[in-house]
C-alpha positions as a Python dict, from the first residue, in 0.01 Angstrom:
ca = {
    (1, 'X'): (0, 0, 0),
    (2, 'X'): (-12, 88, -369),
    (3, 'X'): (93, 430, -492),
    (4, 'X'): (-259, 508, -616),
    (5, 'X'): (-420, 414, -288),
    (6, 'X'): (-158, 612, -98),
    (7, 'X'): (-231, 918, -318),
    (8, 'X'): (-599, 898, -223),
    (9, 'X'): (-516, 869, 150),
    (10, 'X'): (-272, 1155, 124),
    (11, 'X'): (-539, 1377, -42),
    (12, 'X'): (-795, 1290, 236),
    (13, 'X'): (-540, 1346, 509),
    (14, 'X'): (-439, 1678, 350),
    (15, 'X'): (-800, 1805, 357),
    (16, 'X'): (-832, 1696, 716),
    (17, 'X'): (-503, 1871, 809),
    (18, 'X'): (-605, 2198, 640),
    (19, 'X'): (-952, 2187, 814),
    (20, 'X'): (-775, 2131, 1151),
    (21, 'X'): (-536, 2418, 1099),
    (22, 'X'): (-815, 2654, 995),
    (23, 'X'): (-1017, 2560, 1306),
    (24, 'X'): (-717, 2625, 1530),
    (25, 'X'): (-599, 2961, 1380),
    (26, 'X'): (-950, 3109, 1343),
    (27, 'X'): (-1072, 3026, 1695),
    (28, 'X'): (-1420, 2973, 1565),
    (29, 'X'): (-1493, 2723, 1842),
    (30, 'X'): (-1332, 2926, 2112),
    (31, 'X'): (-981, 2952, 2252),
    (32, 'X'): (-1005, 2649, 2480),
    (33, 'X'): (-1149, 2428, 2204),
    (34, 'X'): (-883, 2547, 1959),
    (35, 'X'): (-607, 2452, 2196),
    (36, 'X'): (-762, 2110, 2257),
    (37, 'X'): (-802, 2045, 1884),
    (38, 'X'): (-441, 2165, 1829),
    (39, 'X'): (-280, 1932, 2090),
    (40, 'X'): (-509, 1633, 2057),
    (41, 'X'): (-477, 1624, 1676),
    (42, 'X'): (-96, 1615, 1718),
    (43, 'X'): (-126, 1335, 1978),
    (44, 'X'): (-358, 1114, 1768),
    (45, 'X'): (-153, 1170, 1452),
    (46, 'X'): (172, 1075, 1630),
    (47, 'X'): (-5, 771, 1782),
    (48, 'X'): (-121, 663, 1440),
    (49, 'X'): (234, 707, 1298),
    (50, 'X'): (377, 499, 1583),
    (51, 'X'): (133, 217, 1522),
    (52, 'X'): (191, 219, 1144),
    (53, 'X'): (569, 227, 1179),
    (54, 'X'): (547, -62, 1422),
    (55, 'X'): (320, -274, 1198),
    (56, 'X'): (541, -204, 895),
    (57, 'X'): (856, -299, 1097),
    (58, 'X'): (704, -636, 1188),
    (59, 'X'): (657, -722, 818),
    (60, 'X'): (1011, -623, 711),
    (61, 'X'): (1355, -764, 761),
    (62, 'X'): (1707, -624, 789),
    (63, 'X'): (1767, -256, 727),
    (64, 'X'): (1403, -193, 625),
    (65, 'X'): (1297, -322, 968),
    (66, 'X'): (1566, -143, 1174),
    (67, 'X'): (1507, 209, 1040),
    (68, 'X'): (1136, 175, 1106),
    (69, 'X'): (1208, 69, 1467),
    (70, 'X'): (1410, 387, 1507),
    (71, 'X'): (1106, 576, 1388),
    (72, 'X'): (892, 389, 1638),
    (73, 'X'): (1126, 529, 1911),
    (74, 'X'): (1105, 877, 1758),
    (75, 'X'): (727, 866, 1761),
    (76, 'X'): (727, 738, 2119),
    (77, 'X'): (951, 1025, 2225),
    (78, 'X'): (728, 1278, 2045),
    (79, 'X'): (424, 1126, 2225),
    (80, 'X'): (600, 1166, 2565),
    (81, 'X'): (666, 1534, 2482),
    (82, 'X'): (314, 1590, 2365),
    (83, 'X'): (161, 1417, 2667),
    (84, 'X'): (361, 1638, 2908),
    (85, 'X'): (273, 1951, 2704),
    (86, 'X'): (-98, 1858, 2682),
    (87, 'X'): (-110, 1790, 3058),
    (88, 'X'): (44, 2130, 3128),
    (89, 'X'): (-185, 2325, 2894),
    (90, 'X'): (-522, 2146, 2913),
    (91, 'X'): (-508, 2012, 3271),
    (92, 'X'): (-290, 2252, 3463),
    (93, 'X'): (-381, 2554, 3251),
    (94, 'X'): (-18, 2668, 3197),
    (95, 'X'): (16, 2849, 2864),
    (96, 'X'): (385, 2760, 2816),
    (97, 'X'): (471, 2443, 3015),
    (98, 'X'): (831, 2431, 3131),
    (99, 'X'): (859, 2076, 3269),
    (100, 'X'): (1178, 1894, 3174),
    (101, 'X'): (986, 1596, 3033),
    (102, 'X'): (818, 1787, 2744),
    (103, 'X'): (1131, 1949, 2596),
    (104, 'X'): (1330, 1629, 2644),
    (105, 'X'): (1071, 1428, 2447),
    (106, 'X'): (1059, 1690, 2168),
    (107, 'X'): (1440, 1703, 2135),
    (108, 'X'): (1484, 1317, 2139),
    (109, 'X'): (1230, 1273, 1855),
    (110, 'X'): (1456, 1425, 1578),
    (111, 'X'): (1761, 1254, 1730),
    (112, 'X'): (1597, 912, 1699),
    (113, 'X'): (1464, 997, 1348),
    (114, 'X'): (1827, 1081, 1253),
    (115, 'X'): (1924, 731, 1370),
    (116, 'X'): (1663, 593, 1128),
    (117, 'X'): (1811, 790, 841),
    (118, 'X'): (2165, 682, 918),
    (119, 'X'): (2058, 322, 964),
    (120, 'X'): (1893, 323, 621),
    (121, 'X'): (2202, 477, 463),
    (122, 'X'): (2448, 252, 636),
    (123, 'X'): (2265, -64, 538),
    (124, 'X'): (2268, 25, 166),
    (125, 'X'): (2529, -90, -91),
    (126, 'X'): (2496, 207, -322),
    (127, 'X'): (2725, 458, -156),
    (128, 'X'): (2964, 679, -347),
    (129, 'X'): (3270, 486, -455),
    (130, 'X'): (3560, 712, -351),
    (131, 'X'): (3678, 946, -76),
    (132, 'X'): (3681, 1250, -312),
    (133, 'X'): (3303, 1216, -367),
    (134, 'X'): (3238, 1182, 4),
    (135, 'X'): (3448, 1498, 65),
    (136, 'X'): (3232, 1683, -184),
    (137, 'X'): (2918, 1568, -7),
    (138, 'X'): (3060, 1686, 327),
    (139, 'X'): (3134, 2026, 173),
    (140, 'X'): (2773, 2041, 41),
    (141, 'X'): (2645, 1978, 389),
    (142, 'X'): (2868, 2253, 532),
    (143, 'X'): (2753, 2490, 266),
    (144, 'X'): (2387, 2422, 351),
    (145, 'X'): (2448, 2453, 720),
    (146, 'X'): (2663, 2763, 686),
    (147, 'X'): (2418, 2937, 458),
    (148, 'X'): (2124, 2856, 694),
    (149, 'X'): (2333, 2980, 992),
    (150, 'X'): (2404, 3313, 830),
    (151, 'X'): (2040, 3352, 721),
    (152, 'X'): (1894, 3264, 1061),
    (153, 'X'): (2160, 3463, 1248),
    (154, 'X'): (2099, 3782, 1051),
    (155, 'X'): (1723, 3741, 1071),
    (156, 'X'): (1654, 3618, 1424),
    (157, 'X'): (1915, 3401, 1581),
    (158, 'X'): (2132, 3687, 1719),
    (159, 'X'): (1839, 3819, 1930),
    (160, 'X'): (1756, 3469, 2042),
    (161, 'X'): (2118, 3412, 2156),
    (162, 'X'): (2104, 3731, 2357),
    (163, 'X'): (1787, 3602, 2524),
    (164, 'X'): (1962, 3268, 2585),
    (165, 'X'): (2241, 3446, 2763),
    (166, 'X'): (1994, 3623, 2993),
    (167, 'X'): (1737, 3339, 3036),
    (168, 'X'): (1977, 3054, 3107),
    (169, 'X'): (1944, 2681, 3024),
    (170, 'X'): (1568, 2686, 2993),
    (171, 'X'): (1576, 2881, 2669),
    (172, 'X'): (1865, 2667, 2541),
    (173, 'X'): (1630, 2367, 2527),
    (174, 'X'): (1383, 2577, 2323),
    (175, 'X'): (1652, 2653, 2066),
    (176, 'X'): (1784, 2293, 2062),
    (177, 'X'): (1447, 2150, 1952),
    (178, 'X'): (1424, 2320, 1602),
    (179, 'X'): (1808, 2299, 1569),
    (180, 'X'): (1784, 1920, 1603),
    (181, 'X'): (1520, 1902, 1326),
    (182, 'X'): (1745, 2124, 1110),
    (183, 'X'): (2036, 1873, 1159),
    (184, 'X'): (1789, 1591, 1057),
    (185, 'X'): (1701, 1780, 735),
    (186, 'X'): (2060, 1842, 643),
    (187, 'X'): (2148, 1473, 713),
    (188, 'X'): (1863, 1364, 482),
    (189, 'X'): (1991, 1588, 203),
    (190, 'X'): (2349, 1470, 239),
    (191, 'X'): (2266, 1095, 259),
    (192, 'X'): (2025, 1126, -38),
    (193, 'X'): (2320, 1243, -248),
    (194, 'X'): (2530, 948, -148),
    (195, 'X'): (2268, 665, -123),
    (196, 'X'): (1987, 587, -356),
    (197, 'X'): (1810, 394, -79),
    (198, 'X'): (1742, 722, 104),
    (199, 'X'): (1572, 869, -207),
    (200, 'X'): (1232, 716, -135),
    (201, 'X'): (885, 842, -52),
    (202, 'X'): (895, 775, 327),
    (203, 'X'): (1213, 974, 367),
    (204, 'X'): (1066, 1259, 173),
    (205, 'X'): (779, 1285, 427),
    (206, 'X'): (1027, 1261, 713),
    (207, 'X'): (1207, 1559, 566),
    (208, 'X'): (879, 1753, 525),
    (209, 'X'): (787, 1670, 883),
    (210, 'X'): (1120, 1797, 1003),
    (211, 'X'): (1082, 2112, 797),
    (212, 'X'): (735, 2182, 938),
    (213, 'X'): (843, 2118, 1300),
    (214, 'X'): (1168, 2318, 1268),
    (215, 'X'): (978, 2615, 1112),
    (216, 'X'): (729, 2640, 1392),
    (217, 'X'): (1006, 2566, 1647),
    (218, 'X'): (1214, 2866, 1534),
    (219, 'X'): (901, 3087, 1544),
    (220, 'X'): (829, 2958, 1892),
    (221, 'X'): (1187, 3022, 2004),
    (222, 'X'): (1190, 3371, 1863),
    (223, 'X'): (866, 3465, 2030),
    (224, 'X'): (987, 3327, 2367),
    (225, 'X'): (1308, 3528, 2324),
    (226, 'X'): (1097, 3840, 2282),
    (227, 'X'): (925, 3774, 2611),
    (228, 'X'): (586, 3641, 2477),
    (229, 'X'): (384, 3448, 2738),
    (230, 'X'): (152, 3293, 2482),
    (231, 'X'): (200, 3169, 2129),
    (232, 'X'): (-40, 3270, 1850),
    (233, 'X'): (-234, 2977, 1706),
    (234, 'X'): (-88, 3022, 1351),
    (235, 'X'): (259, 2954, 1487),
    (236, 'X'): (144, 2603, 1567),
    (237, 'X'): (68, 2515, 1201),
    (238, 'X'): (404, 2335, 1163),
    (239, 'X'): (356, 2150, 1493),
    (240, 'X'): (15, 2027, 1376),
    (241, 'X'): (151, 1916, 1035),
    (242, 'X'): (459, 1743, 1163),
    (243, 'X'): (295, 1419, 1319),
    (244, 'X'): (61, 1402, 1021),
    (245, 'X'): (361, 1396, 783),
    (246, 'X'): (520, 1132, 1000),
    (247, 'X'): (203, 926, 966),
    (248, 'X'): (215, 958, 584),
    (249, 'X'): (584, 853, 603),
    (250, 'X'): (485, 541, 790),
    (251, 'X'): (227, 429, 528),
    (252, 'X'): (410, 553, 218),
    (253, 'X'): (506, 281, -35),
    (254, 'X'): (872, 212, -107),
    (255, 'X'): (1001, 105, -449),
    (256, 'X'): (1326, -79, -526),
    (257, 'X'): (1308, 1, -895),
    (258, 'X'): (1578, 216, -1044),
    (259, 'X'): (1486, 527, -1236),
    (260, 'X'): (1480, 471, -1604),
    (261, 'X'): (1765, 619, -1807),
    (262, 'X'): (1686, 911, -2043),
    (263, 'X'): (1999, 921, -2245),
    (264, 'X'): (2226, 1213, -2185),
    (265, 'X'): (1963, 1425, -2009),
    (266, 'X'): (1982, 1486, -1636),
    (267, 'X'): (1677, 1362, -1446),
    (268, 'X'): (1486, 1605, -1228),
    (269, 'X'): (1620, 1444, -912),
    (270, 'X'): (1982, 1461, -1031),
    (271, 'X'): (1933, 1831, -1121),
    (272, 'X'): (1795, 1907, -778),
    (273, 'X'): (2093, 1731, -613),
    (274, 'X'): (2325, 1951, -812),
    (275, 'X'): (2142, 2269, -720),
    (276, 'X'): (2047, 2207, -352),
    (277, 'X'): (2387, 2304, -203),
    (278, 'X'): (2365, 2645, -379),
    (279, 'X'): (1998, 2728, -316),
    (280, 'X'): (2045, 2821, 58),
    (281, 'X'): (2353, 3027, -39),
    (282, 'X'): (2159, 3200, -310),
    (283, 'X'): (1872, 3287, -67),
    (284, 'X'): (2123, 3404, 193),
    (285, 'X'): (2306, 3617, -64),
    (286, 'X'): (1979, 3779, -176),
    (287, 'X'): (1891, 3839, 193),
    (288, 'X'): (2222, 4005, 262),
    (289, 'X'): (2206, 4217, -60),
    (290, 'X'): (1859, 4345, 35),
    (291, 'X'): (1976, 4411, 391),
    (292, 'X'): (2283, 4603, 270),
    (293, 'X'): (2065, 4806, 26),
    (294, 'X'): (1825, 4899, 311),
    (295, 'X'): (2106, 5011, 544),
    (296, 'X'): (2143, 4702, 769),
    (297, 'X'): (2487, 4691, 934),
    (298, 'X'): (2640, 4340, 969),
    (299, 'X'): (2863, 4247, 1257),
    (300, 'X'): (3205, 4065, 1209),
    (301, 'X'): (3059, 3718, 1285),
    (302, 'X'): (2803, 3754, 1007),
    (303, 'X'): (3067, 3882, 762),
    (304, 'X'): (3323, 3599, 842),
    (305, 'X'): (3051, 3331, 829),
    (306, 'X'): (2938, 3454, 488),
    (307, 'X'): (3298, 3460, 360),
    (308, 'X'): (3344, 3109, 501),
    (309, 'X'): (3046, 2975, 302),
    (310, 'X'): (3189, 3141, -15),
    (311, 'X'): (3525, 2972, 52),
    (312, 'X'): (3357, 2637, 94),
    (313, 'X'): (3179, 2688, -243),
    (314, 'X'): (3514, 2766, -411),
    (315, 'X'): (3681, 2455, -262),
    (316, 'X'): (3387, 2249, -378),
    (317, 'X'): (3406, 2383, -734),
    (318, 'X'): (3781, 2314, -742),
    (319, 'X'): (3729, 1953, -634),
    (320, 'X'): (3448, 1925, -891),
    (321, 'X'): (3670, 2051, -1169),
    (322, 'X'): (3942, 1803, -1072),
    (323, 'X'): (3689, 1524, -1080),
    (324, 'X'): (3568, 1641, -1423),
    (325, 'X'): (3921, 1633, -1559),
    (326, 'X'): (3970, 1281, -1419),
    (327, 'X'): (3640, 1164, -1569),
    (328, 'X'): (3740, 1310, -1909),
    (329, 'X'): (4065, 1115, -1892),
    (330, 'X'): (3880, 796, -1804),
    (331, 'X'): (3637, 860, -2092),
    (332, 'X'): (3922, 912, -2338),
    (333, 'X'): (4089, 592, -2216),
    (334, 'X'): (3758, 405, -2246),
    (335, 'X'): (3708, 526, -2600),
    (336, 'X'): (4055, 413, -2697),
    (337, 'X'): (3998, 78, -2541),
    (338, 'X'): (3666, 37, -2723),
    (339, 'X'): (3833, 136, -3050),
    (340, 'X'): (4109, -113, -2992),
    (341, 'X'): (3858, -385, -2921),
    (342, 'X'): (3658, -296, -3234),
    (343, 'X'): (3962, -310, -3468),
    (344, 'X'): (4177, -582, -3314),
    (345, 'X'): (4153, -960, -3290),
    (346, 'X'): (4079, -1066, -2935),
    (347, 'X'): (4280, -1390, -2956),
    (348, 'X'): (4609, -1263, -3106),
    (349, 'X'): (4593, -889, -3033),
    (350, 'X'): (4678, -792, -3396),
    (351, 'X'): (4456, -601, -3641),
    (352, 'X'): (4127, -754, -3754),
    (353, 'X'): (3971, -759, -4101),
    (354, 'X'): (3803, -416, -4055),
    (355, 'X'): (4126, -242, -3963),
    (356, 'X'): (4319, -421, -4236),
    (357, 'X'): (4070, -300, -4496),
    (358, 'X'): (4076, 56, -4354),
    (359, 'X'): (4460, 71, -4372),
    (360, 'X'): (4467, -84, -4720),
    (361, 'X'): (4222, 184, -4844),
    (362, 'X'): (4430, 458, -4682),
    (363, 'X'): (4756, 323, -4841),
    (364, 'X'): (4595, 318, -5186),
    (365, 'X'): (4486, 673, -5141),
    (366, 'X'): (4836, 794, -5055),
    (367, 'X'): (4990, 633, -5366),
    (368, 'X'): (5324, 460, -5396),
    (369, 'X'): (5413, 91, -5401),
    (370, 'X'): (5261, -162, -5163),
    (371, 'X'): (5253, -540, -5113),
    (372, 'X'): (4952, -737, -4991),
    (373, 'X'): (4998, -1092, -4859),
    (374, 'X'): (4731, -1352, -4786),
    (375, 'X'): (4858, -1630, -4554),
    (376, 'X'): (4684, -1957, -4483),
    (377, 'X'): (4833, -2178, -4209),
    (378, 'X'): (4880, -2534, -4338),
    (379, 'X'): (4839, -2810, -4080),
    (380, 'X'): (4633, -2601, -3842),
    (381, 'X'): (4331, -2835, -3863),
    (382, 'X'): (4550, -3130, -3755),
    (383, 'X'): (4665, -2938, -3445),
    (384, 'X'): (4304, -2846, -3356),
    (385, 'X'): (4172, -3203, -3408),
    (386, 'X'): (4465, -3382, -3235),
    (387, 'X'): (4551, -3145, -2947),
    (388, 'X'): (4237, -2943, -2893),
    (389, 'X'): (4135, -2583, -2955),
    (390, 'X'): (4345, -2444, -2675),
    (391, 'X'): (4665, -2566, -2852),
    (392, 'X'): (4528, -2440, -3179),
    (393, 'X'): (4477, -2096, -3026),
    (394, 'X'): (4834, -2101, -2889),
    (395, 'X'): (4973, -2182, -3238),
    (396, 'X'): (4779, -1892, -3391),
    (397, 'X'): (4927, -1652, -3134),
    (398, 'X'): (5278, -1783, -3221),
    (399, 'X'): (5205, -1729, -3590),
    (400, 'X'): (5086, -1373, -3527),
    (401, 'X'): (5400, -1292, -3325),
    (402, 'X'): (5633, -1431, -3594),
    (403, 'X'): (5457, -1238, -3866),
    (404, 'X'): (5498, -913, -3666),
    (405, 'X'): (5869, -989, -3615),
    (406, 'X'): (5948, -1032, -3985),
    (407, 'X'): (5797, -708, -4111),
    (408, 'X'): (5846, -340, -4014),
    (409, 'X'): (5667, -168, -3731),
    (410, 'X'): (5465, 51, -3973),
    (411, 'X'): (5342, -251, -4168),
    (412, 'X'): (5011, -410, -4077),
    (413, 'X'): (4960, -771, -3971),
    (414, 'X'): (4597, -886, -3933),
    (415, 'X'): (4404, -1203, -3864),
    (416, 'X'): (4137, -1223, -4128),
    (417, 'X'): (3949, -1514, -3977),
    (418, 'X'): (4018, -1874, -3871),
    (419, 'X'): (4373, -1963, -3967),
    (420, 'X'): (4404, -1690, -4235),
    (421, 'X'): (4629, -1388, -4189),
    (422, 'X'): (4704, -1077, -4392),
    (423, 'X'): (5016, -858, -4415),
    (424, 'X'): (5018, -508, -4573),
    (425, 'X'): (5362, -368, -4653),
    (426, 'X'): (5313, 5, -4737),
    (427, 'X'): (5595, 165, -4935),
    (428, 'X'): (5776, -163, -4999),
    (429, 'X'): (6140, -132, -5109),
    (430, 'X'): (6205, -510, -5157),
    (431, 'X'): (6063, -739, -5428),
    (432, 'X'): (5738, -920, -5340),
    (433, 'X'): (5904, -1260, -5379),
    (434, 'X'): (6180, -1170, -5129),
    (435, 'X'): (5940, -1045, -4866),
    (436, 'X'): (5709, -1345, -4914),
    (437, 'X'): (6005, -1588, -4880),
    (438, 'X'): (6114, -1418, -4558),
    (439, 'X'): (5768, -1466, -4417),
    (440, 'X'): (5753, -1824, -4530),
    (441, 'X'): (6092, -1901, -4366),
    (442, 'X'): (5981, -1743, -4041),
    (443, 'X'): (5685, -1982, -4024),
    (444, 'X'): (5874, -2299, -4119),
    (445, 'X'): (6048, -2358, -3785),
    (446, 'X'): (5851, -2564, -3524),
    (447, 'X'): (5593, -2371, -3319),
    (448, 'X'): (5653, -2434, -2954),
    (449, 'X'): (5360, -2392, -2710),
    (450, 'X'): (5324, -2485, -2345),
    (451, 'X'): (5168, -2818, -2443),
    (452, 'X'): (5388, -2939, -2727),
    (453, 'X'): (5596, -2866, -3037),
    (454, 'X'): (5399, -2828, -3363),
    (455, 'X'): (5519, -2832, -3721),
    (456, 'X'): (5302, -2611, -3940),
    (457, 'X'): (5366, -2433, -4269),
    (458, 'X'): (5196, -2162, -4468),
    (459, 'X'): (5064, -2100, -4822),
    (460, 'X'): (5119, -1733, -4917),
    (461, 'X'): (4954, -1541, -5200),
    (462, 'X'): (5084, -1196, -5291),
    (463, 'X'): (4944, -911, -5489),
    (464, 'X'): (5120, -574, -5527),
    (465, 'X'): (5087, -230, -5672),
    (466, 'X'): (5386, -70, -5835),
    (467, 'X'): (5477, 299, -5779),
    (468, 'X'): (5318, 421, -6099),
    (469, 'X'): (4993, 222, -6082),
    (470, 'X'): (4696, 433, -5987),
    (471, 'X'): (4387, 252, -6112),
    (472, 'X'): (4404, -57, -5893),
    (473, 'X'): (4139, -80, -5618),
    (474, 'X'): (4132, -247, -5280),
    (475, 'X'): (3893, -516, -5390),
    (476, 'X'): (4113, -597, -5688),
    (477, 'X'): (4426, -633, -5469),
    (478, 'X'): (4241, -845, -5217),
    (479, 'X'): (4097, -1067, -5485),
    (480, 'X'): (4437, -1117, -5653),
    (481, 'X'): (4610, -1204, -5326),
    (482, 'X'): (4335, -1444, -5234),
    (483, 'X'): (4353, -1615, -5576),
    (484, 'X'): (4733, -1639, -5552),
    (485, 'X'): (4706, -1798, -5206),
    (486, 'X'): (4467, -2068, -5330),
    (487, 'X'): (4699, -2123, -5625),
    (488, 'X'): (4984, -2184, -5374),
    (489, 'X'): (4773, -2442, -5197),
    (490, 'X'): (4685, -2622, -5514),
    (491, 'X'): (5051, -2631, -5621),
    (492, 'X'): (5148, -2823, -5308),
    (493, 'X'): (5128, -2587, -5007),
    (494, 'X'): (5415, -2441, -4813),
    (495, 'X'): (5505, -2198, -5095),
    (496, 'X'): (5474, -1835, -5212),
    (497, 'X'): (5284, -1737, -5524),
    (498, 'X'): (5293, -1383, -5653),
    (499, 'X'): (4986, -1296, -5860),
    (500, 'X'): (5082, -1310, -6233),
    (501, 'X'): (5416, -1472, -6182),
    (502, 'X'): (5301, -1835, -6188),
    (503, 'X'): (5052, -1968, -6440),
    (504, 'X'): (4737, -2123, -6315),
    (505, 'X'): (4751, -2506, -6332),
    (506, 'X'): (4513, -2669, -6580),
    (507, 'X'): (4227, -2853, -6419),
    (508, 'X'): (4147, -3190, -6573),
}
């Protein structure tokens, strides 16, 4: 079903649901008719949900099929509970049926739905990558559960527990029903933080169904604890809405597309995932503040439970801060790695043309003497053509290593492209000819690689700036060194030419 068609169906079902609820709570058709509409609407909606889940499961494979089969079981259990309840109210005339079959069916429905959620999450490959993140998720779940416990205990749960103690196991099943749906909701929240596959439209309607059923379930349990023998129709609103929402979950479309990125902004879903653990605690805190202001006295269990939730929040924040520090370190390392890749030659690991130019400009700005060498490897083309590019790359790595070994650590050796290298000697204390000859001698000895032994030489052109020269530019130095290098190649290769020290040969 397309999203547009589903929207139209949802709107129509919503209108029908509102009409049904209004008919039930207003008793315009009489009490007996209202009860019949109430129970039969739940039965038919749950039946439709079961059929739709079953049909969808037959068309799917793998995890998408298995979680829907779990929902088929949940709808079947809900139908069993509804059937026993309807038989007791409409046929036997009992206002609050107490047969074992009805409560058992109602309790098993959220348990089986929980199996569907866990199946969908377990079958996904997008879970959180490390144990620290999973621990934070567990803490978030405990914060939600703890906050809801404090809120419900202060408002109604304490009186229901007292009724439980006096009424025995029968009332325990009444409390277990909404509690099971509450567990389902918390599980959906937690798994949605850890698995993208759970963040889909069908699971949203499962959560809404659990919320509706749990809400009416707690109202029902509270009224029973107060000794009520009949439940007002308005308390059944959540019971009526629950199977309808399950039906919408069964027909809701799923999408495997990822949410588009919006730069550095947090998407609405991500913002909600950050805030959800704290919303129940905020509501609980406001409830306790209002209660304290109006003179409500809290017992030790309420106080300790509230302090426990605050402690969980503190632990979660500490873990989050530790993760943030780790992420900042990783970001810093990644930036350094990217910078290294941007300014270094990937084959030899030495500086590239951009970094060489940057350091030359910086050296000229500081002043003082410097020497700039352009080096062209003679015989490299023969190695490439005769032994292959792998051997040629190995020779270039050997050349880069020898160049680094014959200059100081603060000097810059760079690969300028192909078989051309550059050396920048900042603050040189030796004559250019002497440094050039040292580099030339270092490259004369055979270059041993894994494959063979190669004899290559180099033609070196040198330009330099004396200590008192201030007007020379980077382009002028680069041009002079390049020109001197080509002069060395024309004069016979395997030699050093310092710009200005050797006259240019006449071309005939």
